[in-house]
C-alpha positions in Angstrom: -5.2 -10.2 3.0 -7.8 -6.9 2.9 -9.2 -5.6 -0.1 -10.0 -2.1 -0.7 -12.5 -0.7 -3.5 -12.9 2.4 -5.7 -16.1 4.0 -4.7 -16.4 2.3 -1.5 -13.1 2.9 0.3 -11.6 5.7 -1.5 -12.9 8.1 -4.2 -12.0 10.5 -6.5 -14.1 13.7 -6.9 -12.2 14.6 -10.3 -12.2 10.9 -11.8 -8.7 9.8 -11.9 -7.2 8.4 -8.5 -3.7 7.5 -9.7 -0.2 7.4 -8.1 1.9 10.2 -9.3 5.2 9.2 -11.3 7.6 10.5 -8.5 6.5 7.6 -6.4 8.2 5.0 -8.9 10.9 7.0 -10.4 13.1 10.2 -10.0 13.3 10.6 -13.5 11.2 12.3 -16.2 10.0 8.9 -17.2 7.3 8.9 -20.3 6.7 5.1 -20.1 7.8 1.7 -19.2 8.0 -0.1 -15.6 10.0 1.5 -12.7 10.9 0.8 -9.6 11.8 3.3 -6.5 12.5 2.6 -2.5 11.5 5.4 -0.4 13.0 6.6 2.9 10.0 5.2 4.7 10.9 1.6 3.7 8.3 1.3 0.8 9.5 0.1 -2.7 6.9 0.7 -5.2 6.9 -0.6 -8.5 4.7 0.6 -11.3 4.0 1.0 -15.2 4.3 5.1 -16.1 1.5 5.8 -18.7 1.5 9.4 -20.8 -0.7 11.0 -22.9 -0.2 14.5 -22.2 0.0 13.9 -18.3 2.0 11.1 -16.5 0.8 8.8 -14.1 0.8 5.1 -12.8 -2.3 3.1 -12.3 -1.5 -0.7 -11.5 1.5 -0.9 -8.9 2.8 -3.0 -6.4 4.6 -2.0 -3.4 6.4 -3.8 -0.4 7.5 -2.5 3.3 9.8 -5.1 5.2 7.2 -4.0 8.6 3.8 -3.6 6.8 4.1 -6.4 4.1 2.5 -5.4 0.3 0.0 -3.0 -1.1 -1.0 -3.6 -4.7 -3.5 -3.0 -7.1 -5.0 -0.2 -9.0 -6.8 2.9 -6.9 -9.3 3.2 -9.8 -10.5 -0.3 -9.1 -9.3 -2.4 -6.2 -6.0 -2.6 -4.0 -5.3 -5.4 -1.5 -2.9 -5.0 1.5 -1.6 -7.3 3.7 -3.0 -5.6 6.5 -5.2 -2.6 7.2 -2.0 -1.2 9.5 0.1 -1.4 6.2 -2.8 0.0 3.6 -3.1 3.0 6.3 0.6 3.5 6.4 0.8 3.2 2.6 -2.3 5.9 2.1 -0.4 8.3 4.6 3.0 8.4 2.9 1.9 7.7 -0.9 -1.7 8.7 -1.2 -2.5 9.0 -4.8 -3.6 12.0 -6.8 -7.0 13.1 -7.8 -7.2 14.5 -11.2 -9.5 14.9 -14.1 -9.0 12.7 -17.5 -10.6 15.4 -19.4 -7.3 17.5 -18.8 -5.5 15.5 -21.2 
C-alpha cells in the first residue's frame, strides 16, 4: 500500500483539488453517495457535495487489475500500488478550482 499527500505528491494552484461529479454519476446529482463504473475498468464511489458548484472529496475506486485507490485529494490518497495510482490519475485526474468561486 502506498500513500500520497496533498502538498507533497500533488497540489492545486487554485486551492481545491476534487473529483468531478461525472466520475461517480451520469446524472445531475446534487447530493448523496453515487457509484459509477467506467469503460477503463475503474469503479468509483463518492459523496456528491453541492454549494453552487458540485464536487466529490472523499472517494474509493477499485479496478480488477490495478487494485484500490481511495481518499481525498485535498488530504491523503492511498493506493494498492504506484502503478494503480498512476493509472487512476491518468484517467480520472482531479479538477483544480477555487473555493472562493462558490
